[in-house]
N, C-alpha and C positions, 0 to 999 in steps of 0.2 A: 305277261305278269308283271307285276311291279314289285319291286323288293323294297322293304322297310328295314334299315340297319342291319343288312345281311341276311335277314329272313325274309321268306316268299310271303307270308301274311303275318299280320298282327292281331292279337286279341283283343277287341274292344265291347267290353261289356256296357248294355245300355240299360238303365233303370230309371223307371218314371213312375210316379203314382198315377192312379186314375185320374185324379184331378188335373194333374199336367197334361195327361194325355188328351184330354177334352179341350185344354187350352191351346196345346200346340201338335195337334194331330197331324197337321197338314206339312208338317216339319219332320214327322216321324215316318212318314210314308215311304220315303227312300231307303230308310234302314229295314223296313219289314220287306220292301221289294227286292232288295239286294242283300239282305243279311240271311244268315244260315241258323236255324234254330237247333240248338244242341240239345236242348232238354225243353219239353212242351209241357204246358201246364193249362188247366181250366182258365186260371188267371190270366195267363198269356194270351189265351183264346179271345178272353173278353176284350182285353186292352185292344188287340188286333181288330176286332170288330168295331171297336170305339173310333179307332183311328180312320177306318174307311166308312163310317157311318155318315161322315159329312161330306162325301164325295159328290 
């Protein structure tokens, strides 16, 4: 485990628009691969699908 400022983990929100996801989807894949979804939504599912569409 890696500690950050004494805490085991830090919260890092990721907010992207649909347009930016289409533009930088390849850069977002690591966040989807390693991230934990705390709250799911239809919009998040659509963005995730868009990120992986160009693989």
